[in-house]
C-alpha positions in Angstrom: 10.4 12.0 20.9 9.4 10.4 17.6 9.3 6.7 18.1 10.8 4.3 15.6 8.1 2.0 14.3 7.8 -1.6 13.1 6.9 -3.3 9.9 3.2 -3.5 9.2 1.6 -6.7 7.9 -2.0 -5.5 7.5 -3.8 -2.3 6.6 -7.2 -0.8 6.6 -8.8 1.1 3.8 -10.6 4.3 4.9 -13.0 6.5 3.0 -14.8 9.6 3.8 -18.5 9.4 2.8 -21.1 12.1 3.4 -18.8 13.8 5.9 -18.2 10.6 8.0 -15.4 8.1 8.1 -16.1 4.6 7.1 -13.6 1.9 7.9 -13.1 -1.4 6.1 -10.5 -3.8 7.6 -8.3 -5.6 5.2 -5.4 -8.1 5.6 -2.2 -8.1 3.7 -0.3 -11.3 3.0 18.3 28.8 -19.2 19.8 31.7 -18.1 22.9 34.0 -18.2 25.6 34.6 -15.7 29.0 33.2 -15.1 29.5 29.9 -13.2 31.9 28.6 -10.6 33.1 25.2 -11.5 33.0 22.5 -8.9 33.7 18.7 -9.0 31.3 17.0 -11.4 28.6 14.9 -9.9 27.3 11.6 -11.2 24.2 12.6 -13.3 21.1 11.0 -14.6 18.4 11.8 -17.1 14.7 12.0 -16.3 12.9 13.2 -13.2 15.6 12.4 -10.7 18.3 14.8 -11.8 22.0 14.6 -10.8 23.8 13.9 -7.6 26.3 16.3 -6.2 28.0 14.2 -3.5 30.3 11.4 -4.8 32.0 9.6 -2.0 30.5 6.1 -2.0 29.7 3.2 -4.3 26.8 3.2 -6.7 24.0 0.6 -6.7 22.1 -0.7 -9.7 18.9 1.1 -10.5 15.9 -1.1 -9.4 13.6 -2.6 -12.0 10.1 -1.3 -11.5 7.0 -3.3 -11.9 3.4 -2.0 -12.2 0.9 -2.3 -9.4 -2.8 -1.6 -9.9 -4.3 1.1 -7.7 -8.0 1.3 -7.3 -9.6 4.2 -5.5 -13.1 5.3 -4.6 -15.2 6.6 -7.4 -13.9 4.1 -9.9 -10.4 5.8 -10.3 -7.7 3.3 -11.2 -4.2 3.5 -12.5 -0.8 1.8 -12.2 2.1 2.8 -9.9 5.5 1.3 -10.6 7.6 0.0 -7.7 10.9 -2.0 -7.4 10.6 -5.8 -7.7 9.8 -7.3 -4.3 7.8 -4.3 -3.1 4.0 -4.0 -2.7 1.7 -1.0 -2.2 -1.7 -0.7 -0.5 -4.1 2.2 -0.1 -4.7 2.6 3.7 -6.6 5.9 3.7 -8.5 7.9 1.0 -11.1 10.7 0.9 -8.8 13.1 2.6 -8.1 16.6 1.3 -4.5 17.9 1.0 -2.8 15.4 3.3 0.8 16.4 4.0 3.3 15.5 6.7 3.3 12.7 9.2 4.9 11.9 12.5 5.0 9.1 15.1 3.8 10.2 18.6 5.4 9.0 21.8 2.5 6.5 22.3 3.0 5.0 18.9 0.1 6.6 17.1 0.6 8.2 13.7 -0.4 11.9 13.2 -1.1 13.4 9.8 -1.6 17.0 8.7 -4.1 18.2 6.1 -3.9 21.6 4.5 -7.5 21.3 3.0 -6.5 23.0 -0.3 -3.8 25.1 -1.9 -5.3 28.4 -0.9 -4.5 30.3 2.3 -7.3 29.0 4.5 -8.2 28.1 8.1 -9.9 24.7 7.3 -6.8 22.6 7.9 -6.8 19.6 10.2 -4.6 17.1 12.1 -5.7 13.5 12.0 -4.5 10.6 14.1 -4.6 6.8 13.6 -5.7 6.1 17.1 -5.0 2.4 17.1 -1.8 1.1 15.5 -1.2 -2.5 16.2 2.5 -2.9 15.8 2.5 -6.6 16.0 -0.5 -7.1 13.7 0.2 -4.1 11.5 -3.3 -2.5 11.6 -4.4 1.1 11.4 -7.7 1.7 13.0 -9.9 4.6 14.1 -8.7 7.5 12.1 -10.1 10.6 13.8 -9.7 14.3 13.8 -7.4 15.5 16.5 -7.4 19.2 15.6 -9.5 21.3 13.2 -10.0 24.8 11.8 -6.2 25.4 11.5 -4.4 27.8 9.2 -2.5 25.7 6.8 -1.0 23.1 9.1 1.9 21.5 7.2 4.1 19.9 9.7 4.0 18.3 13.2 6.6 17.0 15.6 6.8 15.6 19.1 9.3 16.1 21.9 9.6 14.6 25.5 11.5 16.8 27.9 13.7 15.7 30.8 10.8 15.7 33.2 8.9 13.2 31.1 6.3 15.6 29.7 5.6 15.2 26.0 4.8 18.1 23.7 3.2 18.4 20.3 4.6 21.1 17.9 2.5 22.3 15.0 3.8 24.6 12.3 1.1 27.0 11.0 1.5 29.8 8.4 1.8 32.6 10.9 3.0 30.9 14.1 4.6 27.9 15.7 2.4 26.5 18.5 3.1 23.9 21.2 0.5 21.7 23.0 1.1 19.6 26.1 0.6 16.0 25.0 -0.8 13.0 26.9 -0.8 9.4 25.6 -4.1 8.3 24.0 -5.9 11.7 24.2 -8.6 12.3 21.6 -7.9 16.1 21.5 -5.2 18.3 23.1 -5.2 18.2 26.9 -4.2 21.9 27.2 -4.2 25.2 25.4 -1.5 25.9 22.8 1.4 28.2 23.5 2.7 30.4 20.7 6.5 29.9 20.5 7.3 31.9 17.4 5.4 34.1 14.9 6.1 34.3 11.1 5.2 36.8 8.5 2.0 36.0 6.6 2.1 38.6 3.9 2.8 37.9 0.2 0.4 35.1 -0.1 -1.2 36.1 -3.3 0.5 33.6 -5.6 -2.0 32.0 -8.0 -1.3 28.5 -6.6 -2.1 29.5 -3.1 0.6 31.9 -1.9 4.3 32.3 -2.0 5.3 29.5 0.4 2.6 29.6 3.1 3.8 26.3 4.7 6.2 26.0 7.6 8.1 22.9 8.7 9.2 21.9 12.2 11.7 19.2 13.3 13.4 18.3 16.6 17.1 17.8 16.4 19.0 15.2 18.3 20.8 18.1 20.0 17.4 19.0 21.7 17.1 22.1 19.5 14.0 22.9 17.4 14.3 23.9 13.8 11.7 25.7 11.7 11.9 26.5 8.0 10.1 29.5 6.5 9.9 30.0 2.7 10.4 33.2 0.7 7.7 35.8 0.1 8.4 35.8 -3.6 9.9 33.9 -6.5 13.2 35.9 -6.6 13.7 39.0 -4.5 15.7 40.5 -1.7 13.8 40.0 1.5 14.0 42.7 4.2 16.9 42.2 6.5 14.6 41.8 9.5 12.0 39.6 7.7 11.8 35.9 8.8 11.9 34.5 5.2 13.9 32.1 3.1 15.7 30.7 6.2 15.9 28.1 8.9 15.4 29.2 12.6 16.8 27.4 15.6 15.4 27.6 19.1 15.1 25.8 22.4 12.1 23.5 22.8 10.4 26.2 24.9 10.9 28.8 22.1 13.7 30.6 23.9 17.1 31.5 22.3 15.6 31.9 18.8 18.2 32.7 16.1 18.7 32.5 12.4 20.5 29.2 11.7 20.9 29.4 7.9 19.8 31.7 5.1 19.4 31.6 1.3 16.9 28.7 1.2 14.0 29.7 -1.0 11.6 27.0 0.2 13.0 24.3 2.4 9.9 22.3 3.0 11.3 18.9 3.9 13.6 18.6 6.9 15.1 15.5 8.6 17.7 15.2 11.4 20.0 12.3 10.7 23.2 11.4 12.6 23.7 14.8 14.0 23.0 16.7 10.8 20.1 18.6 9.5 19.0 17.7 5.9 16.6 19.8 4.0 15.0 19.7 0.6 14.9 23.1 -1.3 13.1 24.4 -4.4 14.8 26.6 -6.9 13.3 29.7 -8.6 10.7 29.5 -11.4 11.9 32.3 -13.8 15.1 30.7 -15.1 13.6 28.3 -17.6 12.2 24.7 -17.7 15.5 23.0 -17.0 17.3 25.2 -14.4 18.0 25.7 -11.6 18.3 22.3 -9.9 16.1 21.5 -7.0 18.2 20.2 -4.1 19.0 18.5 -0.8 21.4 20.4 1.5 23.1 19.5 4.7 22.4 22.7 6.5 25.3 24.2 8.5 24.9 27.1 10.9 25.7 30.6 9.8 25.7 29.5 6.1 24.0 31.2 3.2 22.8 28.8 0.5 22.6 31.4 -2.3 19.0 32.4 -3.0 18.2 34.8 -4.6 21.7 35.6 -5.8 22.9 32.2 -6.9 21.5 28.8 -7.9 22.9 25.4 -8.7 22.9 23.8 -12.1 24.8 20.7 -13.1 27.1 21.0 -10.0 28.0 24.6 -10.7 27.0 27.7 -8.7 25.6 30.2 -11.2 24.6 33.8 -10.7 21.1 35.0 -11.2 21.4 37.9 -13.7 18.8 40.0 -11.8 21.1 40.5 -8.8 24.5 40.8 -10.4 24.8 44.4 -9.2 23.2 44.0 -5.8 25.4 45.4 -2.9 23.8 42.7 -0.7 25.0 39.8 -2.8 27.0 37.2 -0.9 30.3 35.8 -2.1 29.8 33.0 -4.6 32.7 31.0 -3.1 30.7 30.9 0.2 27.7 29.2 -1.4 27.9 25.4 -0.9 27.0 22.7 -3.4 24.1 20.6 -2.6 24.2 17.1 -1.1 21.9 16.0 -4.0 20.3 17.6 -7.0 17.1 16.9 -9.0 15.7 18.2 -12.2 14.4 21.7 -12.2 10.9 22.1 -10.8 10.8 18.6 -9.4 9.6 20.2 -6.1 11.2 17.9 -3.4 9.1 17.8 -0.3 9.4 15.1 2.5 12.4 12.9 2.8 13.0 9.8 5.0 16.3 8.1 5.9 16.8 4.3 5.7 19.7 2.1 6.8 20.3 -0.5 4.1 22.5 -2.6 6.3 19.9 -2.7 9.1 17.7 -4.8 6.8 20.5 -7.3 6.0 21.2 -5.9 2.5 24.5 -4.7 1.1 23.1 -1.3 0.2 24.4 1.8 1.9 22.2 4.1 3.9 19.9 6.1 1.6 17.0 8.6 1.5 13.7 8.3 -0.1 12.5 11.7 -1.3 9.0 12.7 -2.4 9.2 14.8 -5.6 5.9 16.6 -5.6 6.1 17.5 -9.3 6.3 20.6 -11.5 3.4 23.1 -11.2 3.1 23.0 -15.0 2.6 19.4 -16.0 3.9 19.9 -19.5 7.4 20.1 -17.9 6.8 16.7 -16.4 9.6 16.7 -13.8 9.0 15.1 -10.4 5.7 13.3 -9.7 7.6 10.3 -8.2 9.5 9.0 -5.2 13.3 8.6 -5.7 16.0 6.9 -3.8 19.1 9.0 -3.1 22.3 7.0 -2.1 25.7 8.5 -1.5 27.7 8.5 -4.7 24.9 7.6 -7.1 22.4 9.6 -9.1 18.8 9.6 -7.8 17.0 6.4 -8.8 13.3 6.1 -9.5 11.5 4.2 -6.7 7.8 4.9 -7.4 6.6 6.3 -10.7 3.2 6.6 -12.4 1.7 9.7 -10.6 1.9 11.5 -14.0 1.0 9.6 -17.1 0.6 11.0 -20.6 0.0 14.5 -19.2 -2.6 13.3 -16.6 -1.9 13.7 -12.9 -2.9 10.8 -10.7 -1.1 12.0 -7.6 1.6 14.2 -6.1 3.9 12.7 -3.4 4.2 14.8 -0.3 5.8 13.0 2.6 7.3 9.7 3.6 7.2 8.1 7.1 9.3 5.0 7.9 7.3 2.3 9.6 9.8 -0.6 9.3 13.3 -1.2 7.9 11.9 -1.5 4.4 8.4 -0.1 4.8 6.9 3.3 4.8 3.8 5.4 4.5 3.4 7.9 1.6 1.0 10.8 1.4 -0.4 12.1 -1.8 -1.8 15.7 -1.3 -3.4 15.7 -4.8 -5.6 12.6 -4.4 -6.0 12.8 -0.6 -4.5 9.3 -0.3 -2.1 7.6 2.1 -0.3 4.6 0.8 1.6 1.8 2.6 4.6 0.5 0.8 6.5 -2.5 2.0 9.0 -5.2 1.1 7.4 -8.5 0.6 8.9 -11.6 2.3 
């Protein structure tokens, strides 16, 4: 099982030089189509977009202050964080570093896709020594290499006490037996599921070649598989644009939900599966909304027939006459919505009351950013609270048309502390609330 972690008080700065890892320790003190009208959300302007759910009190947007970031090679820029927070670089020189997970023995694992193309040069890294009391990361090492687009990793400990490592690759889901402290896997991988790997000729590296895996509190395993296209009707028997459910050993596989174009981020919270999802690209610069859904079994979330825009479910004109089109009334509104092309990826859940504040529970969401930087949406981390529009939490990854980073995933390491991956700069940040 993924282990809850503790607030860090010190970090290390890592850099790759000449193919080796050097370690320096450091201390820290618009389209057509009719629409179905739904209750109006609270909305906001800018990169965050508008909320759909509205059943709780709103909190004031935090005031952001600049923090200077200095990277190897002389790169420097400012990232803006809420007052009282600090940010540190703890690893750099990586490639396309993506999703993270705590292992049962309190190590942190990180996936790396290498680049945006379909390749077999991906890797899984591990921070081998995480001093929970002293807050140090040490001995970053390669745990697995020569992988086909490893996007997501998860851990599970069965009733017999055996731990397992799950790795989502483009064409398969594999499972390794896991032993505490091991430098490499202690056994051969078992293939639990296979996925289609055609349709990967998109100019940015393939139509959704990443897969994401998460373990639910119900001891079920969930895998998201993106579409093979921007907007099309997938074959009825094709495992695309959906979420699968299965037992931890791969048995009893079934389609859990459909109509999710590219649900990259997944998080199990309080008995519910939350996913981030990206809308289609052919409907203009400002629609459809990108979204977070609470995924229910046997539910269709609309793609490619419908999309959400300003709390309305609208029809894609391309599919108005399709006999396969689902009923508009059956398509749910999102839990939260963001500006079009914000590209939400990883999300993490925080309990405000657990830290002694009056804030409600909330998510932090990594908005990877629009593929076309002229649109300028995303490129930030936002806070999503119930009943409030998304609020900027970290900005500065896009400044005056120049990209300094693209947020990918968030991993909680304390009540008000987390790690943040940037798959554009190959950087991992540590963000924490100062005393």
